[in-house]
LOTOR-444891 format. One record per residue: residue number from 1; y, z, x of N, C-alpha, C in turn. Coordinates in steps of 0.2 Angstrom, whole numbers. Layout:
<sites>
<site n="NUM" n_py="Y" n_pz="Z" n_px="X" ca_py="Y" ca_pz="Z" ca_px="X" c_py="Y" c_pz="Z" c_px="X"/>
...
</sites>
This chain:
<sites>
<site n="1" n_py="111" n_pz="-157" n_px="7" ca_py="115" ca_pz="-157" ca_px="14" c_py="122" c_pz="-159" c_px="13"/>
<site n="2" n_py="127" n_pz="-157" n_px="13" ca_py="134" ca_pz="-159" ca_px="12" c_py="136" c_pz="-162" c_px="19"/>
<site n="3" n_py="139" n_pz="-168" n_px="18" ca_py="141" ca_pz="-171" ca_px="25" c_py="150" c_pz="-168" c_px="26"/>
<site n="4" n_py="150" n_pz="-168" n_px="33" ca_py="157" ca_pz="-166" ca_px="34" c_py="163" c_pz="-170" c_px="33"/>
<site n="5" n_py="169" n_pz="-169" n_px="32" ca_py="173" ca_pz="-173" ca_px="30" c_py="174" c_pz="-178" c_px="36"/>
<site n="6" n_py="172" n_pz="-176" n_px="43" ca_py="173" ca_pz="-181" ca_px="48" c_py="168" c_pz="-187" c_px="47"/>
<site n="7" n_py="162" n_pz="-185" n_px="46" ca_py="156" ca_pz="-190" ca_px="45" c_py="158" c_pz="-194" c_px="38"/>
<site n="8" n_py="161" n_pz="-192" n_px="32" ca_py="163" ca_pz="-196" ca_px="27" c_py="168" c_pz="-201" c_px="29"/>
<site n="9" n_py="174" n_pz="-199" n_px="33" ca_py="177" ca_pz="-203" ca_px="35" c_py="176" c_pz="-208" c_px="39"/>
<site n="10" n_py="170" n_pz="-207" n_px="44" ca_py="168" ca_pz="-210" ca_px="49" c_py="164" c_pz="-217" c_px="45"/>
<site n="11" n_py="161" n_pz="-215" n_px="41" ca_py="156" ca_pz="-219" ca_px="36" c_py="162" c_pz="-223" c_px="31"/>
<site n="12" n_py="168" n_pz="-222" n_px="29" ca_py="172" ca_pz="-225" ca_px="26" c_py="174" c_pz="-230" c_px="31"/>
<site n="13" n_py="177" n_pz="-228" n_px="38" ca_py="180" ca_pz="-233" ca_px="42" c_py="176" c_pz="-238" c_px="43"/>
<site n="14" n_py="169" n_pz="-238" n_px="44" ca_py="164" ca_pz="-242" ca_px="46" c_py="163" c_pz="-247" c_px="40"/>
<site n="15" n_py="163" n_pz="-244" n_px="34" ca_py="162" ca_pz="-249" ca_px="28" c_py="167" c_pz="-252" c_px="26"/>
<site n="16" n_py="173" n_pz="-250" n_px="29" ca_py="180" ca_pz="-254" ca_px="27" c_py="179" c_pz="-260" c_px="32"/>
<site n="17" n_py="178" n_pz="-258" n_px="38" ca_py="178" ca_pz="-265" ca_px="43" c_py="172" c_pz="-268" c_px="41"/>
<site n="18" n_py="167" n_pz="-266" n_px="39" ca_py="161" ca_pz="-272" ca_px="37" c_py="163" c_pz="-276" c_px="31"/>
<site n="19" n_py="167" n_pz="-273" n_px="26" ca_py="169" ca_pz="-276" ca_px="20" c_py="176" c_pz="-281" c_px="21"/>
<site n="20" n_py="179" n_pz="-280" n_px="26" ca_py="186" ca_pz="-283" ca_px="27" c_py="185" c_pz="-291" c_px="28"/>
<site n="21" n_py="188" n_pz="-295" n_px="25" ca_py="187" ca_pz="-302" ca_px="26" c_py="189" c_pz="-304" c_px="33"/>
<site n="22" n_py="195" n_pz="-300" n_px="36" ca_py="196" ca_pz="-302" ca_px="44" c_py="193" c_pz="-299" c_px="48"/>
<site n="23" n_py="189" n_pz="-294" n_px="47" ca_py="185" ca_pz="-290" ca_px="51" c_py="190" c_pz="-285" c_px="56"/>
<site n="24" n_py="195" n_pz="-286" n_px="56" ca_py="200" ca_pz="-281" ca_px="59" c_py="204" c_pz="-277" c_px="54"/>
<site n="25" n_py="205" n_pz="-272" n_px="56" ca_py="210" ca_pz="-268" ca_px="52" c_py="213" c_pz="-262" c_px="57"/>
<site n="26" n_py="219" n_pz="-260" n_px="54" ca_py="223" ca_pz="-255" ca_px="56" c_py="220" c_pz="-248" c_px="53"/>
<site n="27" n_py="222" n_pz="-243" n_px="57" ca_py="221" ca_pz="-236" ca_px="55" c_py="226" c_pz="-235" c_px="48"/>
<site n="28" n_py="232" n_pz="-238" n_px="47" ca_py="236" ca_pz="-237" ca_px="43" c_py="233" c_pz="-240" c_px="36"/>
<site n="29" n_py="230" n_pz="-247" n_px="37" ca_py="228" ca_pz="-250" ca_px="32" c_py="221" c_pz="-246" c_px="29"/>
<site n="30" n_py="217" n_pz="-244" n_px="33" ca_py="211" ca_pz="-240" ca_px="31" c_py="213" c_pz="-234" c_px="27"/>
<site n="31" n_py="218" n_pz="-230" n_px="29" ca_py="221" ca_pz="-223" ca_px="27" c_py="224" c_pz="-226" c_px="20"/>
<site n="32" n_py="227" n_pz="-230" n_px="20" ca_py="230" ca_pz="-232" ca_px="12" c_py="224" c_pz="-234" c_px="8"/>
<site n="33" n_py="219" n_pz="-238" n_px="10" ca_py="213" ca_pz="-240" ca_px="5" c_py="210" c_pz="-235" c_px="3"/>
<site n="34" n_py="209" n_pz="-229" n_px="7" ca_py="205" ca_pz="-223" ca_px="3" c_py="210" c_pz="-217" c_px="2"/>
<site n="35" n_py="217" n_pz="-217" n_px="3" ca_py="222" ca_pz="-212" ca_px="2" c_py="220" c_pz="-207" c_px="5"/>
<site n="36" n_py="219" n_pz="-208" n_px="11" ca_py="219" ca_pz="-202" ca_px="16" c_py="223" c_pz="-202" c_px="23"/>
<site n="37" n_py="222" n_pz="-197" n_px="26" ca_py="227" ca_pz="-195" ca_px="31" c_py="226" c_pz="-198" c_px="36"/>
<site n="38" n_py="231" n_pz="-201" n_px="40" ca_py="231" ca_pz="-206" ca_px="46" c_py="229" c_pz="-202" c_px="52"/>
<site n="39" n_py="231" n_pz="-196" n_px="52" ca_py="229" ca_pz="-191" ca_px="57" c_py="223" c_pz="-189" c_px="59"/>
<site n="40" n_py="220" n_pz="-188" n_px="53" ca_py="212" ca_pz="-187" ca_px="52" c_py="208" c_pz="-194" c_px="54"/>
<site n="41" n_py="210" n_pz="-199" n_px="53" ca_py="207" ca_pz="-205" ca_px="55" c_py="208" c_pz="-207" c_px="62"/>
<site n="42" n_py="215" n_pz="-205" n_px="65" ca_py="215" ca_pz="-206" ca_px="72" c_py="210" c_pz="-204" c_px="75"/>
<site n="43" n_py="207" n_pz="-197" n_px="74" ca_py="203" ca_pz="-192" ca_px="77" c_py="196" c_pz="-197" c_px="76"/>
<site n="44" n_py="193" n_pz="-199" n_px="70" ca_py="188" ca_pz="-202" ca_px="68" c_py="187" c_pz="-209" c_px="72"/>
<site n="45" n_py="192" n_pz="-212" n_px="72" ca_py="192" ca_pz="-219" ca_px="75" c_py="191" c_pz="-218" c_px="83"/>
<site n="46" n_py="194" n_pz="-213" n_px="86" ca_py="194" ca_pz="-211" ca_px="94" c_py="187" c_pz="-210" c_px="95"/>
<site n="47" n_py="183" n_pz="-206" n_px="89" ca_py="177" ca_pz="-204" ca_px="92" c_py="172" c_pz="-209" c_px="92"/>
<site n="48" n_py="173" n_pz="-214" n_px="85" ca_py="168" ca_pz="-220" ca_px="84" c_py="170" c_pz="-225" c_px="90"/>
<site n="49" n_py="176" n_pz="-225" n_px="93" ca_py="176" ca_pz="-231" ca_px="99" c_py="173" c_pz="-227" c_px="105"/>
<site n="50" n_py="174" n_pz="-221" n_px="107" ca_py="171" ca_pz="-218" ca_px="112" c_py="163" c_pz="-219" c_px="111"/>
<site n="51" n_py="159" n_pz="-218" n_px="106" ca_py="154" ca_pz="-218" ca_px="103" c_py="151" c_pz="-226" c_px="104"/>
<site n="52" n_py="155" n_pz="-232" n_px="105" ca_py="152" ca_pz="-238" ca_px="106" c_py="153" c_pz="-242" c_px="99"/>
<site n="53" n_py="154" n_pz="-238" n_px="93" ca_py="154" ca_pz="-242" ca_px="87" c_py="159" c_pz="-246" c_px="85"/>
<site n="54" n_py="166" n_pz="-244" n_px="87" ca_py="171" ca_pz="-248" ca_px="87" c_py="175" c_pz="-250" c_px="92"/>
<site n="55" n_py="178" n_pz="-256" n_px="92" ca_py="182" ca_pz="-259" ca_px="97" c_py="189" c_pz="-257" c_px="95"/>
<site n="56" n_py="194" n_pz="-253" n_px="99" ca_py="200" ca_pz="-252" ca_px="97" c_py="205" c_pz="-256" c_px="102"/>
<site n="57" n_py="209" n_pz="-261" n_px="98" ca_py="213" ca_pz="-265" ca_px="102" c_py="220" c_pz="-261" c_px="101"/>
<site n="58" n_py="224" n_pz="-260" n_px="106" ca_py="230" ca_pz="-258" ca_px="106" c_py="235" c_pz="-264" c_px="106"/>
<site n="59" n_py="242" n_pz="-264" n_px="105" ca_py="247" ca_pz="-268" ca_px="104" c_py="248" c_pz="-273" c_px="99"/>
<site n="60" n_py="253" n_pz="-277" n_px="99" ca_py="253" ca_pz="-284" ca_px="94" c_py="247" c_pz="-286" c_px="93"/>
<site n="61" n_py="244" n_pz="-287" n_px="87" ca_py="238" ca_pz="-290" ca_px="85" c_py="232" c_pz="-286" c_px="86"/>
<site n="62" n_py="233" n_pz="-280" n_px="87" ca_py="228" ca_pz="-278" ca_px="89" c_py="224" c_pz="-273" c_px="83"/>
<site n="63" n_py="221" n_pz="-268" n_px="84" ca_py="218" ca_pz="-266" ca_px="78" c_py="211" c_pz="-263" c_px="79"/>
<site n="64" n_py="206" n_pz="-262" n_px="74" ca_py="200" ca_pz="-260" ca_px="75" c_py="195" c_pz="-265" c_px="72"/>
<site n="65" n_py="189" n_pz="-265" n_px="75" ca_py="183" ca_pz="-270" ca_px="73" c_py="177" c_pz="-267" c_px="75"/>
<site n="66" n_py="172" n_pz="-269" n_px="72" ca_py="165" ca_pz="-266" ca_px="73" c_py="163" c_pz="-269" c_px="80"/>
<site n="67" n_py="159" n_pz="-264" n_px="83" ca_py="158" ca_pz="-266" ca_px="90" c_py="152" c_pz="-270" c_px="90"/>
<site n="68" n_py="148" n_pz="-270" n_px="86" ca_py="141" ca_pz="-273" ca_px="84" c_py="140" c_pz="-276" c_px="77"/>
<site n="69" n_py="136" n_pz="-280" n_px="76" ca_py="136" ca_pz="-283" ca_px="69" c_py="134" c_pz="-276" c_px="65"/>
<site n="70" n_py="135" n_pz="-277" n_px="58" ca_py="134" ca_pz="-273" ca_px="53" c_py="126" c_pz="-271" c_px="52"/>
<site n="71" n_py="123" n_pz="-276" n_px="53" ca_py="114" ca_pz="-275" ca_px="52" c_py="113" c_pz="-272" c_px="58"/>
<site n="72" n_py="115" n_pz="-270" n_px="63" ca_py="113" ca_pz="-266" ca_px="70" c_py="115" c_pz="-259" c_px="68"/>
<site n="73" n_py="119" n_pz="-257" n_px="64" ca_py="122" ca_pz="-250" ca_px="64" c_py="119" c_pz="-246" c_px="60"/>
<site n="74" n_py="115" n_pz="-241" n_px="62" ca_py="109" ca_pz="-237" ca_px="57" c_py="114" c_pz="-232" c_px="55"/>
<site n="75" n_py="113" n_pz="-230" n_px="49" ca_py="115" ca_pz="-225" ca_px="47" c_py="114" c_pz="-218" c_px="49"/>
<site n="76" n_py="107" n_pz="-218" n_px="50" ca_py="104" ca_pz="-211" ca_px="52" c_py="108" c_pz="-210" c_px="58"/>
<site n="77" n_py="109" n_pz="-214" n_px="62" ca_py="111" ca_pz="-214" ca_px="70" c_py="118" c_pz="-211" c_px="69"/>
<site n="78" n_py="122" n_pz="-213" n_px="65" ca_py="130" ca_pz="-213" ca_px="64" c_py="131" c_pz="-205" c_px="60"/>
<site n="79" n_py="126" n_pz="-203" n_px="56" ca_py="127" ca_pz="-197" ca_px="53" c_py="124" c_pz="-192" c_px="59"/>
<site n="80" n_py="120" n_pz="-193" n_px="61" ca_py="118" ca_pz="-188" ca_px="68" c_py="123" c_pz="-188" c_px="72"/>
<site n="81" n_py="126" n_pz="-192" n_px="74" ca_py="132" ca_pz="-193" ca_px="79" c_py="138" c_pz="-189" c_px="77"/>
<site n="82" n_py="139" n_pz="-190" n_px="71" ca_py="145" ca_pz="-187" ca_px="67" c_py="143" c_pz="-180" c_px="66"/>
<site n="83" n_py="138" n_pz="-177" n_px="63" ca_py="137" ca_pz="-171" ca_px="61" c_py="135" c_pz="-166" c_px="67"/>
<site n="84" n_py="133" n_pz="-168" n_px="73" ca_py="131" ca_pz="-164" ca_px="78" c_py="124" c_pz="-161" c_px="77"/>
<site n="85" n_py="123" n_pz="-156" n_px="78" ca_py="117" ca_pz="-152" ca_px="78" c_py="115" c_pz="-151" c_px="70"/>
<site n="86" n_py="110" n_pz="-151" n_px="68" ca_py="107" ca_pz="-150" ca_px="63" c_py="105" c_pz="-143" c_px="61"/>
<site n="87" n_py="110" n_pz="-139" n_px="60" ca_py="107" ca_pz="-132" ca_px="58" c_py="111" c_pz="-130" c_px="52"/>
<site n="88" n_py="106" n_pz="-132" n_px="46" ca_py="107" ca_pz="-129" ca_px="39" c_py="107" c_pz="-122" c_px="37"/>
<site n="89" n_py="105" n_pz="-118" n_px="42" ca_py="105" ca_pz="-111" ca_px="40" c_py="106" c_pz="-108" c_px="47"/>
<site n="90" n_py="108" n_pz="-101" n_px="47" ca_py="110" ca_pz="-97" ca_px="53" c_py="104" c_pz="-96" c_px="58"/>
<site n="91" n_py="99" n_pz="-95" n_px="55" ca_py="93" ca_pz="-96" ca_px="60" c_py="91" c_pz="-101" c_px="64"/>
<site n="92" n_py="95" n_pz="-106" n_px="63" ca_py="94" ca_pz="-111" ca_px="68" c_py="98" c_pz="-112" c_px="74"/>
<site n="93" n_py="102" n_pz="-107" n_px="74" ca_py="106" ca_pz="-106" ca_px="80" c_py="105" c_pz="-99" c_px="83"/>
<site n="94" n_py="101" n_pz="-99" n_px="89" ca_py="99" ca_pz="-92" ca_px="91" c_py="104" c_pz="-88" c_px="95"/>
<site n="95" n_py="110" n_pz="-92" n_px="95" ca_py="115" ca_pz="-88" ca_px="97" c_py="119" c_pz="-83" c_px="92"/>
<site n="96" n_py="119" n_pz="-86" n_px="87" ca_py="122" ca_pz="-82" ca_px="81" c_py="118" c_pz="-80" c_px="76"/>
<site n="97" n_py="111" n_pz="-81" n_px="77" ca_py="109" ca_pz="-78" ca_px="71" c_py="107" c_pz="-71" c_px="72"/>
<site n="98" n_py="108" n_pz="-68" n_px="65" ca_py="108" ca_pz="-61" ca_px="64" c_py="103" c_pz="-59" c_px="59"/>
<site n="99" n_py="100" n_pz="-63" n_px="56" ca_py="95" ca_pz="-63" ca_px="50" c_py="90" c_pz="-58" c_px="51"/>
<site n="100" n_py="89" n_pz="-53" n_px="48" ca_py="83" ca_pz="-49" ca_px="50" c_py="77" c_pz="-51" c_px="49"/>
<site n="101" n_py="75" n_pz="-56" n_px="45" ca_py="69" ca_pz="-59" ca_px="43" c_py="67" c_pz="-64" c_px="46"/>
<site n="102" n_py="70" n_pz="-67" n_px="51" ca_py="68" ca_pz="-73" ca_px="55" c_py="62" c_pz="-73" c_px="58"/>
<site n="103" n_py="60" n_pz="-69" n_px="60" ca_py="52" ca_pz="-67" ca_px="63" c_py="48" c_pz="-69" c_px="58"/>
<site n="104" n_py="48" n_pz="-68" n_px="52" ca_py="43" ca_pz="-69" ca_px="47" c_py="45" c_pz="-74" c_px="41"/>
<site n="105" n_py="51" n_pz="-77" n_px="42" ca_py="53" ca_pz="-82" ca_px="37" c_py="50" c_pz="-88" c_px="37"/>
<site n="106" n_py="49" n_pz="-91" n_px="31" ca_py="46" ca_pz="-97" ca_px="31" c_py="51" c_pz="-102" c_px="29"/>
<site n="107" n_py="57" n_pz="-100" n_px="27" ca_py="63" ca_pz="-105" ca_px="23" c_py="64" c_pz="-110" c_px="30"/>
<site n="108" n_py="64" n_pz="-108" n_px="36" ca_py="67" ca_pz="-112" ca_px="42" c_py="61" c_pz="-118" c_px="43"/>
<site n="109" n_py="55" n_pz="-117" n_px="42" ca_py="51" ca_pz="-122" ca_px="41" c_py="53" c_pz="-128" c_px="36"/>
<site n="110" n_py="54" n_pz="-126" n_px="30" ca_py="55" ca_pz="-130" ca_px="25" c_py="62" c_pz="-134" c_px="26"/>
<site n="111" n_py="66" n_pz="-129" n_px="28" ca_py="73" ca_pz="-133" ca_px="30" c_py="72" c_pz="-138" c_px="34"/>
<site n="112" n_py="67" n_pz="-137" n_px="40" ca_py="68" ca_pz="-143" ca_px="45" c_py="64" c_pz="-149" c_px="42"/>
<site n="113" n_py="59" n_pz="-148" n_px="38" ca_py="56" ca_pz="-154" ca_px="35" c_py="62" c_pz="-157" c_px="30"/>
<site n="114" n_py="66" n_pz="-154" n_px="26" ca_py="70" ca_pz="-157" ca_px="23" c_py="76" c_pz="-160" c_px="28"/>
<site n="115" n_py="78" n_pz="-158" n_px="33" ca_py="82" ca_pz="-161" ca_px="37" c_py="79" c_pz="-168" c_px="40"/>
<site n="116" n_py="73" n_pz="-168" n_px="41" ca_py="68" ca_pz="-173" ca_px="45" c_py="69" c_pz="-178" c_px="38"/>
<site n="117" n_py="67" n_pz="-176" n_px="33" ca_py="66" ca_pz="-182" ca_px="27" c_py="74" c_pz="-185" c_px="26"/>
<site n="118" n_py="78" n_pz="-180" n_px="26" ca_py="86" ca_pz="-183" ca_px="24" c_py="88" c_pz="-188" c_px="29"/>
<site n="119" n_py="86" n_pz="-188" n_px="36" ca_py="87" ca_pz="-192" ca_px="41" c_py="82" c_pz="-198" c_px="41"/>
<site n="120" n_py="77" n_pz="-197" n_px="40" ca_py="71" ca_pz="-201" ca_px="40" c_py="73" c_pz="-208" c_px="34"/>
<site n="121" n_py="76" n_pz="-205" n_px="29" ca_py="79" ca_pz="-209" ca_px="23" c_py="85" c_pz="-214" c_px="25"/>
<site n="122" n_py="90" n_pz="-210" n_px="30" ca_py="96" ca_pz="-214" ca_px="31" c_py="94" c_pz="-218" c_px="37"/>
<site n="123" n_py="88" n_pz="-217" n_px="39" ca_py="86" ca_pz="-221" ca_px="46" c_py="84" c_pz="-229" c_px="44"/>
<site n="124" n_py="83" n_pz="-228" n_px="37" ca_py="80" ca_pz="-234" ca_px="34" c_py="86" c_pz="-239" c_px="32"/>
<site n="125" n_py="92" n_pz="-237" n_px="33" ca_py="97" ca_pz="-241" ca_px="30" c_py="102" c_pz="-243" c_px="37"/>
<site n="126" n_py="106" n_pz="-249" n_px="36" ca_py="111" ca_pz="-251" ca_px="41" c_py="117" c_pz="-252" c_px="36"/>
<site n="127" n_py="122" n_pz="-253" n_px="40" ca_py="128" ca_pz="-253" ca_px="37" c_py="129" c_pz="-258" c_px="33"/>
<site n="128" n_py="125" n_pz="-265" n_px="35" ca_py="127" ca_pz="-271" ca_px="31" c_py="123" c_pz="-270" c_px="25"/>
<site n="129" n_py="117" n_pz="-265" n_px="24" ca_py="114" ca_pz="-262" ca_px="18" c_py="117" c_pz="-260" c_px="13"/>
<site n="130" n_py="122" n_pz="-256" n_px="15" ca_py="127" ca_pz="-252" ca_px="10" c_py="133" c_pz="-257" c_px="9"/>
<site n="131" n_py="134" n_pz="-261" n_px="11" ca_py="140" ca_pz="-266" ca_px="10" c_py="138" c_pz="-272" c_px="8"/>
<site n="132" n_py="132" n_pz="-273" n_px="6" ca_py="130" ca_pz="-280" ca_px="4" c_py="135" c_pz="-283" c_px="-3"/>
<site n="133" n_py="137" n_pz="-277" n_px="-6" ca_py="142" ca_pz="-279" ca_px="-13" c_py="149" c_pz="-279" c_px="-8"/>
<site n="134" n_py="151" n_pz="-283" n_px="-2" ca_py="158" ca_pz="-282" ca_px="2" c_py="163" c_pz="-284" c_px="-3"/>
<site n="135" n_py="161" n_pz="-290" n_px="-8" ca_py="166" ca_pz="-294" ca_px="-11" c_py="170" c_pz="-288" c_px="-17"/>
<site n="136" n_py="165" n_pz="-284" n_px="-19" ca_py="167" ca_pz="-279" ca_px="-24" c_py="171" c_pz="-274" c_px="-21"/>
<site n="137" n_py="169" n_pz="-271" n_px="-14" ca_py="171" ca_pz="-266" ca_px="-11" c_py="178" c_pz="-268" c_px="-8"/>
<site n="138" n_py="179" n_pz="-274" n_px="-7" ca_py="184" ca_pz="-276" ca_px="-4" c_py="191" c_pz="-278" c_px="-10"/>
<site n="139" n_py="187" n_pz="-280" n_px="-15" ca_py="192" ca_pz="-280" ca_px="-21" c_py="196" c_pz="-273" c_px="-23"/>
<site n="140" n_py="191" n_pz="-268" n_px="-22" ca_py="193" ca_pz="-261" ca_px="-24" c_py="197" c_pz="-258" c_px="-20"/>
<site n="141" n_py="195" n_pz="-259" n_px="-12" ca_py="200" ca_pz="-256" ca_px="-9" c_py="206" c_pz="-259" c_px="-7"/>
<site n="142" n_py="207" n_pz="-265" n_px="-10" ca_py="214" ca_pz="-268" ca_px="-9" c_py="218" c_pz="-267" c_px="-16"/>
<site n="143" n_py="216" n_pz="-263" n_px="-20" ca_py="220" ca_pz="-262" ca_px="-26" c_py="225" c_pz="-256" c_px="-25"/>
<site n="144" n_py="229" n_pz="-257" n_px="-27" ca_py="235" ca_pz="-250" ca_px="-27" c_py="231" c_pz="-242" c_px="-30"/>
<site n="145" n_py="230" n_pz="-237" n_px="-25" ca_py="228" ca_pz="-232" ca_px="-26" c_py="228" c_pz="-230" c_px="-34"/>
<site n="146" n_py="233" n_pz="-230" n_px="-38" ca_py="235" ca_pz="-229" ca_px="-45" c_py="230" c_pz="-232" c_px="-50"/>
<site n="147" n_py="227" n_pz="-238" n_px="-49" ca_py="223" ca_pz="-241" ca_px="-53" c_py="216" c_pz="-242" c_px="-51"/>
<site n="148" n_py="214" n_pz="-239" n_px="-47" ca_py="207" ca_pz="-240" ca_px="-43" c_py="202" c_pz="-238" c_px="-46"/>
<site n="149" n_py="203" n_pz="-232" n_px="-51" ca_py="197" ca_pz="-229" ca_px="-55" c_py="197" c_pz="-234" c_px="-62"/>
<site n="150" n_py="199" n_pz="-239" n_px="-63" ca_py="198" ca_pz="-243" ca_px="-70" c_py="193" c_pz="-250" c_px="-66"/>
<site n="151" n_py="187" n_pz="-248" n_px="-67" ca_py="183" ca_pz="-254" ca_px="-64" c_py="178" c_pz="-255" c_px="-68"/>
</sites>
């Protein structure tokens, strides 16, 4: 299963904030750390704020911070939230399905099992679990982009 860019960026924002020694950052800082578009991150941050995963503070001294401790933010929940519905194939969408073999196909059952297994694994992890190496991550993310690949 391939995650959308939106989900990828959402996880990066959460990981950045979990590894940040100050625990607060700006969109510009996160965009620079990952060398990604601030415009894309603005949409991600807005969504994560509305979902209750981030606290977004405006004005001088503002920025972003996690709305809950990293050990309470479940990866399966975040991915389900950002990915939306789980439709790995056309037959999962009754409005768009035009596949001729749907009534006899057993692929759908296998794909349903695979999606359940995918989320079952992610549900075992929290944001804290994937950022336990926060000192290493923070060091890499604070390096200029041109030398990050030398590690």
